[in-house]
C-alpha positions as CSV (number, residue, x, y, z in Angstrom):
1,M,0.0,0.0,0.0
2,S,1.1,3.5,-0.7
3,E,1.7,6.0,2.1
4,F,-1.3,8.0,0.9
5,T,-3.6,5.0,1.3
6,V,-2.3,4.3,4.8
7,L,-2.8,8.0,5.7
8,V,-6.4,8.0,4.4
9,L,-7.2,4.8,6.3
10,R,-5.7,6.2,9.5
11,L,-7.8,9.4,9.2
12,A,-10.9,7.4,8.5
13,F,-10.3,5.2,11.5
14,F,-9.7,8.4,13.7
15,V,-12.9,10.0,12.5
16,L,-14.9,6.8,13.2
17,L,-13.4,6.5,16.6
18,W,-14.4,10.1,17.6
19,L,-17.9,9.5,16.1
20,F,-18.2,6.5,18.4
21,V,-17.0,8.5,21.4
22,F,-19.6,11.3,20.7
23,L,-22.4,8.7,20.3
24,I,-21.6,7.2,23.6
25,A,-21.5,10.6,25.3
26,G,-24.9,11.4,23.8
27,V,-26.4,8.2,25.2
28,L,-24.9,8.8,28.6
29,R,-26.2,12.4,28.6
30,Q,-29.7,11.2,27.7
31,D,-29.7,8.5,30.4
32,L,-28.5,10.9,33.1
33,F,-30.4,14.1,32.3
34,G,-33.3,12.9,30.1
35,P,-34.1,14.1,26.5
36,R,-33.7,17.7,25.4
37,R,-37.2,19.2,25.2
38,S,-38.8,22.5,25.7
39,R,-41.0,22.6,28.8
40,N,-43.5,24.4,26.7
41,R,-43.8,21.5,24.3
42,A,-45.7,19.4,26.9
43,S,-48.0,22.3,27.8
44,R,-48.8,23.0,24.2
45,R,-49.7,19.3,23.6
46,S,-52.0,19.3,26.7
47,R,-53.7,22.5,25.4
48,K,-54.3,20.9,22.0
49,T,-56.0,17.9,23.6
50,A,-57.9,19.9,26.2
51,G,-59.1,22.5,23.6
52,S,-62.8,23.4,23.4
53,P,-65.0,21.5,21.0
54,A,-66.0,23.1,17.8
55,A,-69.3,24.9,17.7
56,A,-72.1,22.8,16.1
57,P,-73.7,24.2,12.9
58,A,-77.0,25.9,13.2
59,G,-80.0,23.5,12.9
60,S,-78.0,20.4,13.9
61,A,-79.5,20.2,17.3
62,S,-82.8,19.0,15.9
63,S,-81.2,16.4,13.6
64,Q,-79.4,14.5,16.3
65,P,-81.2,13.0,19.4
66,H,-80.1,14.3,22.8
67,H,-78.4,11.7,24.9
68,P,-77.6,12.3,28.6
69,P,-73.9,12.3,29.4
70,A,-72.5,8.9,30.3
71,A,-71.3,8.3,33.9
72,A,-67.8,9.6,34.4
73,P,-65.2,6.9,34.7
74,Q,-63.9,6.3,38.2
75,Q,-61.0,8.6,38.9
76,P,-57.8,6.9,40.2
77,H,-56.6,7.9,43.6
78,S,-53.3,6.0,43.9
79,L,-50.4,4.5,42.0
80,V,-49.6,0.9,43.2
81,V,-46.4,-1.0,42.5
82,T,-47.6,-4.5,41.7
83,S,-44.3,-6.3,41.0
84,G,-40.6,-5.6,41.4
85,A,-38.4,-4.6,44.3
86,L,-41.0,-2.1,45.7
87,Q,-44.0,-4.4,45.3
88,G,-46.9,-3.1,47.5
89,M,-45.8,0.5,47.6
90,V,-48.7,2.9,47.2
91,I,-48.3,6.6,46.2
92,A,-51.3,8.9,46.6
93,L,-52.2,10.8,43.5
94,G,-52.7,14.6,43.6
95,T,-52.4,17.3,41.1
96,A,-48.6,17.1,40.6
97,P,-46.9,14.8,38.1
98,I,-45.3,11.6,39.4
99,T,-41.8,10.9,38.0
100,I,-40.2,7.4,38.0
101,G,-36.6,6.5,37.7
102,R,-33.3,5.8,39.5
103,S,-32.5,9.4,40.2
104,S,-33.1,10.5,43.8
105,D,-35.2,13.5,42.7
106,N,-38.0,11.2,41.3
107,T,-41.3,10.7,43.2
108,L,-40.8,6.9,42.8
109,V,-37.1,6.0,43.1
110,L,-36.3,2.6,41.6
111,D,-33.3,0.5,42.4
112,D,-33.4,-1.2,39.0
113,D,-30.6,-1.5,36.5
114,F,-33.1,-1.5,33.6
115,A,-34.6,1.9,34.6
116,S,-33.1,5.2,33.5
117,G,-32.3,8.2,35.8
118,H,-35.6,9.9,34.7
119,H,-37.5,7.1,33.0
120,A,-41.2,7.9,32.9
121,R,-43.8,10.2,34.2
122,F,-47.5,10.1,35.1
123,V,-49.2,13.5,34.4
124,P,-52.7,14.6,35.2
125,S,-54.4,16.6,32.5
126,G,-58.1,17.3,31.7
127,G,-59.4,15.0,34.4
128,R,-57.3,12.0,33.1
129,W,-53.9,10.6,33.8
130,Y,-51.3,10.2,31.1
131,V,-48.2,8.1,31.1
132,E,-45.1,9.4,29.2
133,D,-41.7,7.9,28.5
134,L,-38.9,10.4,29.2
135,G,-36.5,9.2,26.5
136,S,-35.5,6.1,28.5
137,T,-33.0,3.6,27.1
138,N,-35.0,0.5,27.7
139,G,-38.5,2.0,27.2
140,T,-41.8,2.1,29.1
141,F,-44.3,-0.5,28.3
142,I,-48.1,-0.9,28.6
143,G,-48.5,-4.6,28.1
144,E,-46.2,-5.5,25.2
145,Q,-46.5,-2.1,23.6
146,R,-43.6,0.3,24.0
147,L,-44.7,3.9,24.5
148,S,-43.6,6.4,21.9
149,S,-45.8,9.3,23.0
150,P,-47.9,10.3,26.1
151,I,-51.1,8.3,26.2
152,P,-54.1,8.3,28.6
153,I,-54.2,5.5,31.1
154,S,-57.2,4.0,32.9
155,P,-57.2,2.4,36.4
156,G,-56.0,-1.2,36.3
157,T,-53.7,-0.9,33.3
158,A,-50.2,-2.3,34.0
159,V,-47.3,0.0,33.2
160,T,-43.8,-1.6,33.2
161,V,-40.6,0.3,33.8
162,G,-37.5,-2.0,33.8
163,H,-38.4,-4.9,36.1
164,T,-41.1,-2.9,38.0
165,T,-44.8,-3.0,37.1
166,M,-47.3,-0.5,38.5
167,E,-50.9,0.5,37.9
168,L,-53.4,3.3,38.8
169,R,-56.1,2.3,41.2
170,S,-59.4,3.9,42.2
């Protein structure tokens, strides 16, 4: 091989090595500090879902029969850990979000190697509770489905974070 070819291969190896280092640093940053997001993004999303319904066109009231509103679903009052190291732990629900992860500043601190520092969050909005993955490495699951965006959750639905399973209860 010529000296030029060796030089090009060395430079390519050097660039790939640094690319690998930066990728590792990015994964570590995300695991320790959570994903980079604007705090306004979550509030904008909740405003969109909680927006007022569109006005009905004139004359549509007579074309559709009036149905009384259905009974409101039972509101959850607690978060219960159903399996894992903290099985049986109960957290009372209020108006503040509940954060879950290994970091000591979470509401529910997990001693679980498969949980991220700030793994998931339960958020009240519009009379319902939503569960959201905070960019965790191993994901947050409802059944076998991995969360990709915040979704509403009803009482009795199992949410898995690492080796810990929890559910909202009325």
